[in-house]
Structures are given as structure tokens and as C-alpha cells.
C-alpha positions, 0 to 999 in steps of 0.5 A: 494525521487523517484521524487528527484532521477528522477530529479537527473537522468534527467527523468521527474515526474509523472504528476499525484500524487497519493497515494501509496495503500500500504501506504494509509488507505482507508474506505472499503465502498468508494473502493466498491462504486467507484473503479473497481477493480484493473484490470483496467490498472493502479496501484492499488493506482493510480487507486483508487486515480483517482477514489475517487478524480473523485467522489469529495474525497479529499486525504491528503498526510502525511509527511513521518515522520508522516506517518512512526510513524504509519507504518512499510513497510514489504518488499515483504510481499505479496511475502513471504505469497504467494510464488506461486505468485513469486518463488522468494527467498524472500519466503524463512523460513527466510524471513517468520519468519522474517515477522511473527515476524513483525507481531506477534509484532503488534498483526495482528490477533486482527487487522484483526479481528476488523471490526470496523476499516473499519467504 
């Protein structure tokens, strides 16, 4: 959608198409081996994608319809859970409860404790 909107308003597309970090699954060992952290001047998704491509890996883009079957975007989740990072009104009690309901619905604690997902 982003590229289509840019075309509509006359802006150029990104020359480098990359997986968005919040919509991607990565093997932890590859991130540790091939990336240099997230402070290299690029956004995290672009940086990770570029480093893994340079290391010879292929990254696959899934169609939005397929991806949305497996994920639910939690808008501003980082700011809601870490209000000291932003000071924005997205970190209010209502937002925190809404996010908590979403996370509890997928049993997030079990997911966080499952180290087999990193293999």
C-alpha cells in the first residue's frame, strides 16, 4: 500500500525493498552472527535485511493475506509497554489494558519462554 500511495502522490518508491522488522521472523543465531546491532544508521528492518542478503541468505516476502493469518499488528506496543520512551498518550491505562488483552489471548508468556522458536 505504501508504494501505491507514493505513486499516487508522485513520490518515488524505495529502491531497496526490505522486510519490515515488526512483520518478520528471523533465526536468532543469524541475527547475532551477521548483524551489527540496530544503530548503524538504517532502520532495523532495512539493516537486518541488507546484512542477511550480503551473507548470501534469501528472504521471502509473504503476501499480506497470508501474513495476516498469522499475525496481528499491535499498534504502538513498544510505547505502551515502555511509556518512558515516548511520553505519548498512547501509553495510557486504556491502551495498556487493550494490549494486555491481545497478548493474553495468544498466551504470550508461553511463547516468550519457548526457546525452540529460536531454532
